[in-house]
C-alpha positions in Angstrom: -23.4 -18.1 -27.4 -20.4 -19.9 -29.7 -18.2 -16.6 -29.6 -18.5 -16.6 -26.1 -17.0 -20.0 -25.6 -14.8 -19.7 -27.9 -14.0 -16.5 -26.9 -12.7 -17.8 -22.8 -11.5 -21.1 -24.1 -9.3 -18.8 -26.2 -8.6 -16.8 -22.8 -7.3 -19.9 -21.6 -5.2 -21.0 -24.5 -3.1 -17.6 -24.2 -3.0 -17.9 -20.9 -2.4 -21.2 -20.6 0.2 -21.0 -23.2 2.5 -17.8 -21.9 0.9 -15.7 -25.2 3.6 -13.3 -25.9 1.9 -10.7 -27.3 -0.3 -11.2 -24.2 2.2 -10.9 -21.5 3.5 -7.9 -23.0 0.7 -6.5 -23.7 -0.5 -7.1 -20.2 1.9 -5.6 -18.2 2.4 -2.7 -19.9 -1.6 -2.4 -19.1 -0.6 -3.1 -15.7 2.6 -0.7 -15.8 1.0 2.5 -17.3 -2.4 2.1 -14.7 -0.3 1.2 -11.5 2.5 4.7 -12.5 -1.1 6.9 -12.9 -2.5 6.1 -10.2 1.3 6.2 -8.0 1.1 10.0 -9.0 -2.7 10.5 -9.2 -2.4 9.1 -5.6 0.5 11.3 -4.4 -1.1 14.1 -5.7 -5.6 13.1 -5.0 -5.2 11.3 -1.5 -3.0 14.8 0.1 -5.3 17.2 -1.7 -9.0 15.8 -0.5 -7.1 15.8 3.0 -6.1 19.4 3.1 -9.5 20.5 1.4 -11.5 18.6 4.7 -9.1 20.2 7.1 -8.7 23.9 5.6 -10.8 26.5 5.5 -10.9 28.8 2.8 -13.1 31.8 1.2 -13.4 30.0 -1.7 -13.7 26.1 -0.5 -16.7 25.1 -1.5 -16.2 26.6 -5.3 -12.9 24.3 -5.3 -14.9 21.2 -3.8 -17.7 21.6 -6.7 -15.1 22.0 -9.2 -12.7 18.9 -8.2 -16.0 16.8 -7.7 -17.3 18.2 -10.7 -13.7 17.0 -12.8 -14.5 13.1 -12.0 -16.9 13.2 -14.8 -14.3 14.4 -17.1 -14.9 12.7 -20.3 -11.6 11.0 -21.3 -11.1 12.0 -25.5 -11.8 15.6 -24.2 -8.6 15.2 -21.6 -7.0 12.9 -24.3 -7.4 15.9 -27.4 -5.8 18.2 -24.4 -2.8 16.1 -23.9 -2.4 15.5 -27.5 -2.6 19.0 -28.5 0.1 19.7 -25.5 2.1 16.9 -26.7 2.2 17.5 -30.3 4.8 18.8 -32.1 2.9 22.4 -32.6 2.2 22.1 -29.0 3.8 24.0 -26.4 5.3 19.8 -24.9 5.8 18.7 -28.5 9.9 19.5 -28.6 10.3 16.4 -25.4 8.6 13.8 -27.7 6.1 11.9 -25.8 3.3 11.5 -28.2 2.5 7.8 -28.5 4.2 6.8 -25.8 3.4 5.2 -22.4 4.1 7.8 -20.8 2.0 10.5 -22.1 -0.6 7.3 -21.5 -0.1 7.6 -17.9 0.2 11.6 -18.1 -3.3 11.7 -19.8 -5.1 8.6 -16.7 -2.9 10.9 -14.4 -5.4 14.0 -15.5 -8.6 11.9 -15.2 -7.7 9.6 -11.9 -6.8 11.8 -9.7 -10.1 14.3 -9.6 -11.7 11.1 -9.2 -9.7 9.5 -5.7 -9.3 13.0 -4.2 -13.1 13.7 -4.0 -13.2 9.8 -2.0 -10.4 10.7 -0.4 -12.1 13.9 0.7 -15.1 12.6 1.8 -13.8 10.1 3.8 -11.5 12.4 5.6 -14.2 14.8 6.5 -16.2 12.1 8.3 -13.4 11.8 10.3 -11.9 15.5 10.9 -15.9 15.5 12.1 -15.3 13.6 14.6 -11.1 13.8 15.7 -12.2 17.8 14.7 -12.0 19.2 18.8 -9.3 16.0 19.7 -6.4 16.9 17.2 -7.2 20.9 18.0 -7.0 20.3 22.0 -4.0 19.1 20.7 -2.0 22.3 19.2 -1.7 19.9 16.2 -0.1 22.0 13.2 -2.1 21.0 9.8 0.6 19.2 8.7 0.5 17.1 12.0 -3.2 16.9 11.4 -3.3 16.1 8.2 -1.3 13.6 8.6 -2.9 11.7 11.3 -6.3 11.5 9.7 -4.6 9.4 6.9 -3.1 6.9 8.9 -6.4 7.1 10.9 -8.7 6.2 7.5 -6.0 4.6 5.8 -8.2 2.1 4.7 -10.7 3.9 3.4 -7.4 5.9 1.3 -6.8 2.9 0.1 -10.4 2.3 -1.2 -9.7 5.8 -3.1 -6.7 4.1 -5.0 -8.9 1.2 -6.0 -11.6 3.1 -7.1 -8.9 4.9 -9.5 -7.1 1.2 -10.4 -10.9 0.4 -11.6 -11.1 3.7 -13.5 -7.9 3.8 -15.5 -7.4 -0.6 -16.4 -10.5 0.4 -18.3 -9.8 3.6 -19.9 -9.8 3.5 -24.1 -10.5 7.0 -24.9 -8.0 9.0 -23.5 -5.5 5.9 -24.2 -6.4 5.5 -27.6 -5.8 8.8 -28.8 -2.3 9.7 -27.4 -0.7 5.7 -27.3 -2.0 5.5 -30.5 -2.4 1.8 -30.7 1.4 1.3 -31.8 1.8 -2.7 -32.1 5.0 -3.2 -29.7 4.5 0.2 -28.4 1.7 1.1 -26.2 -0.4 -1.3 -27.5 -3.1 -2.1 -24.0 -5.4 -4.1 -23.3 -8.4 -2.1 -23.8 -7.3 -1.2 -26.9 -6.1 -4.2 -28.5 -10.0 -5.1 -27.6 -11.1 -2.0 -30.0 -8.8 -3.4 -32.3 -9.6 -6.8 -32.3 -13.7 -6.0 -32.6 -12.7 -3.9 -35.3 -11.1 -6.1 -37.1 -14.3 -8.6 -36.0 -11.9 -10.6 -34.6 -14.5 -11.3 -31.5 -13.0 -14.3 -30.2 -9.7 -12.5 -28.9 -11.2 -9.3 -28.6 -13.6 -11.9 -25.4 -10.4 -13.2 -24.7 -8.7 -10.1 -24.3 -11.3 -8.7 -22.2 -11.2 -11.6 -19.8 -7.9 -11.3 -19.2 -8.3 -7.3 -18.5 -11.6 -8.4 -16.3 -9.0 -11.2 -14.4 -5.8 -8.7 -13.8 -8.4 -6.3 -12.2 -10.2 -8.6 -9.8 -6.5 -10.1 -9.2 -4.5 -6.7 -8.2 -7.5 -6.0 -6.1 -7.8 -9.2 -4.4 -3.5 -8.6 -3.6 -4.3 -4.9 -1.9 -7.1 -6.0 0.3 -5.2 -8.9 1.0 -2.7 -6.6 2.9 -5.2 -4.8 3.8 -6.6 -7.3 5.9 -3.2 -8.6 7.7 -3.8 -5.7 10.6 -6.9 -6.3 11.2 -6.5 -10.2 11.8 -4.2 -8.7 14.7 -6.7 -7.5 16.4 -7.9 -11.0 16.6 
């Protein structure tokens, strides 16, 4: 109980004093995760919608594979990205290992199947509802997907938020490809892991509370922005 109280007091002190290291770590965490979510959403949302509308021979296999990849172990993703970006790997020439870019790449691989799967489930229900109408209007496949994305934008926003929630708390892959280098690739999750290993539980708890606060704040901001269209209906 004392550790929790001390952690709360330490978190409050760090936030109030605008601790430089805390701000740097928090901003890097947000930058990496938001960038990864944006890229994963740009890939996963259209992919999920396309699988909901498109009919082809191995569609069920593709959907099953996408759903299975949701449970892909992050440490395995981190290991694969590490091998690809290492000096002996095919992309080692770019020098991306132990950089924020490598962390973004790992998170994109982890988040894309999750976002695509949630998007597919949401759009599949809309497609079943609007199928006859869109077919009767002689719309192209692109127009159908665009219409479904627009009508299901709130559900798709939830998919992206789910990706953000998983990404902001990711530690395994980030630790492997980022290396937890101070002032370079140290984010909140890796900093928590480091401080816990050092026995500095108060600071680890403080960082944990800050991480939770960031996740809540981002979700509240996005939900408040999405409610603007709802308020206009009254």
